[in-house]
N, C-alpha and C positions, 0 to 999 in steps of 0.2 A: 829832772824829769821828762825832758823831751830832749830828742835828736833834731839835727837840722841839716838836710843837702841840700845841694845844690841843684837845681835841675831847668836847663832853659829856659823859657819865658813861663812868665808867672812867678810868683816864690813858692819858694818849698814847703811843704804840708809838716806839719809838726807832727815827730812822731811820740808817741804817747808810748813812756816805756814798758817793758812786760813786767818790771819790779813792780815798778806803783800800780798798776792794774790786775796785777794774775791774784793778789788774797781776795779784792772783790769779786773779778769774774769767777772765781773760785766759788764763794760764799753769796752771792747775788747780783749775778750777770747783767742781769734789766736794770737795777738801781745804779751799778757800776756803768754803765751806758747814757744812762742819762744823768749822772752825775760828769762823766766824760761831757757828755755836749752842752751842759751848762758851764761849764768852767771854758768850753772852746768858743763860748762868747757868739756862735756864728760862723765860726770859722770852720774849714774843711780839715780833719786831722788824722795820721795815719796810728792805728792801733798795731804795736809789735807784739804779736802772737807767735814769735816763732820764725818760721819758715815764711810765713805771709806775713803782709802788712795792710789790712784792707783799709781803705779809705773808708772813715764814717762820716757821712753827711747827711744833718738832720735839719737842717736852716730850710724852711717854706721852699723859699727862691731858689735855695741850691736843688732840693728835691723837684722843684719844677722842670727845674733846666733837665735833669738828668729822665726823666717820666715823661716827659710833653718836649722842651724846645727843644733839645737833641738826643733826642731817646731813641735815633739810629745810631749812634756811636756806643748806646749801652745796651748789651745784650744779655738777656737771661741765657746764653747756649754756654760756651765755652766751659772753664772749669770752673765754674763761682759757685761756692756753696751753695747747698737747698737743691738747686737745678738740676745738679748733674744725679743725685738722687731721684728727685722729681720724673725725671726723663725713662729712668730705670722703671716707673710705675707706670708712668702717664704716653710714655712715647715722645713724638714731635707734633703730638696735634694741638688742641684748645692749649694746654699748658706752654706750649715750643714756642719757635720762634723760626721767623723767616716762611717761607712761604707754603708749607704746610699746616702752620699755624692760621696762616691769612685762608687758606682755604677749608678749614676746619669753623674758623670765625663765620665764617659767610654762610655755610652749614648750616651752623647753629641758633646763630643771631636772631633770628626770625622767632624761634623760641621764647626769645627773653624778652623782645621790644616791651616798654611801658603798655601799649596798646592790646598785645595778646596776652600780657600777665593779668591786665587788667580785667581783660575780657573772662578771666578763670576764679575770680574772686568769690562768687559763690556755690561751685564747684569746690577749691581750695578750704572754704570756711567748712563745708559739710562734712570733708574727709575730716579734718583736723575733729571735729566734733566728736565724728563718729571712734577716732585715736582715742579721744578723751576719756569716752562714755568707755573704756575698756579700763579705766584705774579704777570703777568702781569694785572690783572685784580687791583687789590688794585690800582697799580702803574698809572693804565690811571685813576683813580678815585682819586689820590695824597690823597688818604690815609695812613696814617702811620700803621708800622706794628709793632707786638710786637714779638719781637727775638727768643725768648725762645718759642713762639707757632708755627711760621713760619719753624722754623729749627727741631724741635720737630715731625711737621708732612713732612716736607721732608723727614725726616728718617724714619718716621712713611713706607710712600709711599715704601720707596726704598727696608727696611726690610724685609714687609710683600709679598713682590713681590718677593724676592730673596731669605727669607731662609722660610715665609712660603708657597710657591704658591697660593699666593692672596684668601687662605682661609679665612682668617680675613678680612674683611672689612673695608677698612681704617680709617669709620667713628669711628667703633667701639676701632680699634686700638689708634687713637690718642686718645682715653676720655680713656682707658686703661694707655696710659700716663699721662694723665692728675688728675688720681684716683692715680696712682706714685706719681708724685707730691704732692700731699696732703698727701701721708702717709709720705714720705718726710720730708716736714715739719712740720709734726702735732708732730715728734719724736724730735723738738728739744726742747721743755721742759723737756721731759725727759732724755734729754741730756746733758743737765745743771741745772739738780737735780737728779743725777744718783743714790742719795741714797735713793730717794722715793721708798717705797717697793709699788710693782706692784698692789695691792690692795687700793692703795691711789688714787682716782681719780683725775685725771690732766689735765688742758687744752692741747686740743689738741686728746686725748684718745677717746672722740666721732667719731670725723672727722677721724681718724685712723681708726676705727671698719667701720663705712661707706664708704668708701675709700676701705679697703677689701670686704665688701660684693659687693660693685660695680662692679667690678674686676671679682668677681667669675661669677656673672651675665653673664660676656662676656665669658669669656673663657669656663666654663663649659659645656655650649652647643653646642660649637666649638668641647671640646672632646667625648662629645656624640655623636654628628653627623657623626663624623670622624673612632668613634666603629661604630658605626650602619650601616655605609657606607665605609668601606676602602677605599679608592684613590688607594692605591699601590705605590703612591709618595717614594720621599727620601726627602722630605722637614721636616723638625722639628716637625709638629701637626703630622704628620704621621710616622715620627721613635718613637715621644711616645706615640701614642696612640697605637701601634702595640707591644712595648716593653714588655720582660717576664723578669722576676728575673732571678736568681741563678738556680731556681727550677724549671724554665721555665711556672711558672704562668704568668698570667696574672697582671699587672701591675692594684695594685687598683688605681679607679677612681682621690683620693686625691694626690697620687703620681705624677700621670702624672700629674695634676694641677698645682702641686710644684712647677716641673721642666719648667712647659711651664709660670708660672708668671715668675720665676726666669731669664728665658732664655731672656725671653722679654726685662723685666728691664736691661739687661747685653746689650743686641744690641739696645739700645735704649738710656736709661739716660744719661750714661759716654758721649757720644756725644755732646747728647743737651746744656746738661748741662755745659761744658766744652765751649764750641763753643759760649754760649749767652756772655762768658767774653771777645770774641774778638773784638766785634765791638767798647765798649769804651776803651780795649786797643788801638786799629786804632788809634781812635780818637784823646787818647793821645799823640799817637806817631807818628808825619806826617812823617816824618821821614823813621820810620817801612812801614808806607803804603804805600807812594810812592814807597821802593825798592819793597813791597810784588805784587802793581799794575803794576811795571814794566815788574816782571815775567810772568804775569796773562797775559798780551798787547803779549810779546813775543811768548807764547806759545801755548796759547788759542783763539782762535774768538770767537768773541761773537754768542750766541746760541750753540756754535759748542759741541757735545758729545763727553767728554774726552776719548781719549781712552789710553792703558796701557803705549803705549808710552810717550805718552805726561805725564801721569803721574807721570813715571820716571823721570821727568826733572824740575817737582816741586821741585827744593831742598831749595829754600829759604824758600818757603811754608811750608815745614817738618821742616826748623827751628824754626818759628815762631810757629807752633802745638807746638811743642819738648818746647820750653819758655814756651808757654801756659798752659801746665799738671805740668811745673815745677811750677809756682806761684799759680793758680788754680787746683791742683787735684781734680777732684771730690770727689775719696773715701779719705778723707783729714783724715778720723782717722780709727787706725785699732786695736782695742780692744782685747784682749784675756785674757784667765784665767790660771795663772800655776799651773798645778797638781800636781805638787811636788817641792818641796825647790832646788833653783838653785843659782847661782851664775852666775852674768853678769857683766864682767869689774869688778871683784874684790866685786861686789853688790852684800850680800843676798837679795833672790827674795824668800817670805815666799809662800809657798802652798797655793790655793786656793785666794790670791791675784790677782789683777786686773791690766796687765800690756797695757800701753797706748802707742801705735805708733803713728807717724803721720808724711805723707808723707810733708804735708805741710811745718810743723816744722823744719824736717833733710833737707827739699829741700833749708830753707834761712837761713840754718845756716852760719855768715858769714865765719868761719873755712874751709868750704868748697866750699864756693862759693862768688866770687867777686864781690863786691857790691849787694850783694842777693835781697834789694827789687827793682831793676832796671829791667825791660823788657829789654833782651838785647839778639837776638836772636842768636847773633855771638857767644856765650857761645857752641853754638851747629854746629860750620862751618866744616866743613872737614881737616880744619889745627888745629883744636882743639888741646891740648895733651887729653888726656883719663882722666875720672875723678879720682880722691884719692881715691874713693872708690865705688864697684858696687853699693850698698845700700846708695850712697850719692842721687840716685835718682831713685826713684821707685816709679810713680805716678799709676802705673798697680797692686800695693804689689807686692807679690817673693814667691819664692818658690812653694810647691806646692799649693796653693790658689791662685798663680796668675791670675788675671784678665783672662778668659777663650776668653775673646770679645778686647783684646789685639790687637793683629793682623788686625781685622777688624777693630778700628779704623786708625789704621796706614794707610788704604785706604779709607774708607769711610771719615773721616773727611779732608782730602786733596780733594777730590771728590766735597764736599759738598761747601766746601773755593772757589775751581776755576772756580767751575758752578755760583756759585752764585755772585761772586767779579768780572768776565769776563763778565758779562751782567750787573751789576749794579755799581756804586756808592751808599754811604748811607750818611746819616747826623742824626746825633742824635737830638732827640727830647728834650731829658733834659742833654747835655753835661757834662761831670763828670764820676769819677770811682763808680760806686758803693758801697756799703757796702759788704761785703760777709756776707751770710745767713748763719747761724749754722743751717743745717740741716742733716738728713743721708747721704747726698752728700752735698757738697760745691756749692752754688748758688749766685746768686748776690741778695739783699735783696731789690733792686728796679727793677723797670719795664725797661729792655730794650727798648724803643720803637725805629720805625727808618723810616726813609723816604728815600725810594730808589728812586734812578734816574738812567733812563737807561742812559748805556756807552757811555760818548760827551756829556750829558746834563754837563751845568757849574754847577756847584753846589756855592751855595752864601755861603760867609763866613760866 
C-alpha cells in the first residue's frame, strides 16, 4: 500500500499508492480522504495521484502549523490546485497572496469588523424579511421552489442593500451568483485531475471562461459608473472605486474589479451553499427539526422582523448552524504550496510540494469527534467541554487568511433560517440526503426542491 522514500531531515512521508485509493476516489472522494486520514492516525501522508503527490495534512496541530505557525512558508500562490483557477476569476486581491492581498484586506476589513456588522443587524434583518416576503407568490400558487436559488436570492437582496447601497440591481446580483455557481462547479473537473496541465483542454473550461466574462459584463460597468459619478458613500462599491494605492494613485480598474468580484463571492456564496444543506438535514432528523421549530415559535412571531435581542435568544439555531458547517463546510479544500523544505509532525515536506488541508476531513476525524458522521447540534451546547484542539474545527479557514465574511455568516445565517422557518414549514420534493458535489465549494449534488407550507398548515406525512 505504501511507498517509502528517504528525504533529508525528518522522516519520509508515507506515500499512499494510486492503486489503493483510485477506486475510492472515483466512487466517493470525500469518504476516501476521511478513510485515509483515519488510517494515517495523525501522520502526514502523500497521495500518489500520478504526476503529483500532494501531502494530506489533517491533524489539527499540523493544520495550525500550516495556516498559522509557519504560514509564511505555505503560499496560496504557485501551482497549487484550486488557487490557479481562483486567480483566473478574482485576480490577486482579497483571494490572492502577498502585498496585493494585504492591500485588499486593509481596504475591505473595516466593512467586516464585528462592530460594523453588529451595527447592520436591523437593516440586514429588514432586508431578509422583505426578501422572504417574495416567497408568498409561489407558495400561493403551490409551486415548489429551489432551495439554492431562493436562499441565494434572499442573500443577494440583503447583501446588496446593506453592503452595496442598492447600487447593484438585484437581478444582476442574482445573475452574478448564478455565474459564480457555474465557476465553482466547472472547476470540479480540474480538481479531480489536478495533474492535468492548464494547456490541455478539459470539460468545464469553456463554461468557466464564459461565466467570468458574464460577471465582468455586469460588474465592470458598475465600477465605471461609480468612478464617473462618485456617490461619496461608505458602501463597498464606493470604497473600492475611490481607493488609492500606497503611492496615492487611483487603483487600476482591474484591481477594483478583482476585489469587487471577491467580496461579492465572500458575502453570498458560503451562506447560500451551506444553508442549502439544512433542509435535507432537518428532514432526516425530525427530532432536531422539532426542537428548532420550538425555539423559533417561542422567540419569533410569524411575519416579524427579527430584532438583535431576538437573534441573541436563538441559541439552538446557532448550534444547528455550527454543526452544519462542521459536516458540510463550504470551503472543504484548502491547498497550499510549500515554499521551502519543512517538517510537519516529524514528516519532511519538500519545497514546491502541494499541501492539502480539508476542514471536511479534519472535522470528521473520529479521534476528535464522537460519532463524527452523525449530525448532532448538542456538540456545540453551552455545557459541552472545549474542543481538544482549536484547529479540530475550522470551517472558515484559519490564520491571516481566515474568511473575512465569517462574522457576517454568524449573523446572516440565523437571520435567514429564523425568518424563513418562523413563517413556513417545508416538505422536500425528493426526500433523502443529496450526495456532495465536489466543486470549488461543497454543495449538494442534486437539486433541493421545497414545498413551502405556511405556518399552521398541516404537513402531509
